[in-house]
N, C-alpha and C positions, 0 to 999 in steps of 0.2 A: 504493499499501500504505500508506504514511504516513497518507493521507486518512481511510481506512478505522480504524486504528488510533486517529485524533483522535474520530472519530465512536462508535467504540465507547465510549472513555472518557467522552465529553460523557455520551452518552445513561446510560450507569452511574451517573453524577454527577446527571442530572436524576431517575434514577426511584429513587435514593437519597434525594434532597432531597423528593421528593414523598412518599416513605414517612415521613419524619422531621415533615414538617409537615402530614402526614394529609390527609382532603380535606373541603372544607366544603359541596362540591355535585357532585350527581351527573356533572356535566360535569367537576369536576376527575378524578373517579375515572375516566370516559371516555376523557379524555386519556392520562392515566397509564396505561391499559389497553391503547390504541393505541401507546403507546411502546414499552412492553412487549412486546408482539407483536413488534413492526418489531426491536426489538432483539434479541430470541430468534431470530427468522428469518435474521438478518444474521449473529449470533456465534454460535449454539448453544448459547448459555449460558442456560440452563432456571433461573439459582438464584433468581431473584426469583417464579416460579411454585411453585418447592418450597417457597421462605419463608410465600409464601402460603398455602401448604397445610397445612403443619405448624402455623405460627400458630392457624391456626382450628381445628387438631385439639389442639393444647395448650392452647388454650382450653377446648376442652369436656372433655378429661380435667381441667382441674385443677377446673371446675366441677362434676365427679361423681366427685369422690374417692373417696367411700364409699358413694356411691350407683348403682346401677346405669343403665346407659341404659335408656329405656323403647324399645319396640321401632321406633317410627317414627325417633327420635333415632337410634340404633344405624345405620338402613338410609341416614338422611341424611350420617353421618360415614363409614362404609363407602364412602359415593359419593366423598366427598371423597380416601379413599385409594385407591380407583379411578383417579383422576385424578393421583395422586401416584405411581402405577406406570409411568406413563409416563416418568417423569423419575428415580425411584431407586427401585431394587426391594426394595432393603436398607432402606430407611426404609418400606417399604409393610410388608413384614413385621411390624417393628417395633409400627407403629400398628394393624394387623389385632389382634394379640395382645394389646395394651393395652385394645382396644375391646371382643372376644368375651369 
């Protein structure tokens, strides 16, 4: 049990570090995604996926403060909201209202 806790903390640290440093190559991003998927599978903690999705949505909303989304953009962002629904329904409702 102690080993599992250590692995979870180490993986969490590695994921946080990767996000702070950013990704210079597609390979670095792929490594991050694989570690994130493994972490989520082992821990059931989807906070990194939630953070990715909400960050993308927040950027989109900031870029469109006084401008409506074009139809293709709206569809793209609603797809992100749909993915978010797997993890946090309350956030889904919030972002769907902001985009519609």
